[in-house]
N, C-alpha and C positions, 0 to 999 in steps of 0.2 A: 613737523611734517618733513618728509624727505623730498629732495628734488635732484634729478639728474638731467642734464641737458648738454650732451656732447654733440657738437655739430662738426661736419667735415671741414677740413682746411680748404679755403678758396684756392682755385688753381694758381692765381698770381702770387700766392704766399707759400707754395709747396716747397720751395727751395730755401726757405728762411729757417735757420737753425733755432732762433729764439721762438718762433711760432710753434715749431715742433716740440720744443721743451715745455712751453706753456700748455700745449695740447696734451702732452703726456701727464703733466701735473694735474690738469683738470680731469683727465681720464682716470687717473689713480684715485682721485677724490670720489668720482662717480662710482667706481668699482667698490670702494670702501663703504659708501652709502648703501649700495646694493647688498653687500655682505652683511651689513648691520640689519637690513630689512629681513634677509633670509634667516639670520640667527634668531631674531625675535619671533619670526613665524615658526621656526623649528621648536622653540620652547612651548609654543601654544599647541602645535601638532607634531609631536616627536615621531610618529609612525608614518608620516606622509612621504612617500617615495620621491615625489617630484621635488620636494624641498631638499632631500638628500642629494639629488642630482644638481639642483641649483647651488647648493653649498659647495660641492666639488667644482662646479664651473667657476664660481667666484674665487675659490681658493687658487685654481689654476690661472685664472686671469691675473690675480695679484702677483703670483709667482712670475708670470711672463713680464709684467710691468716692472719687476725688480731689476731687470737687465737693461735698464735705460742707458 
């Protein structure tokens, strides 16, 4: 089973570089999990337009996270 649980950074830790790097790492893992879910669903329902849109969204999200 898949699990994604990205929570906001608490206000007192927002200026902490290590916290931000950990957050980005966790966010990347969550986006990867979401991409895997979408890819599996796409195999089951290849003509579903909402899955095509979700696939593009996850692809763009991963590309944005590459610039860490």
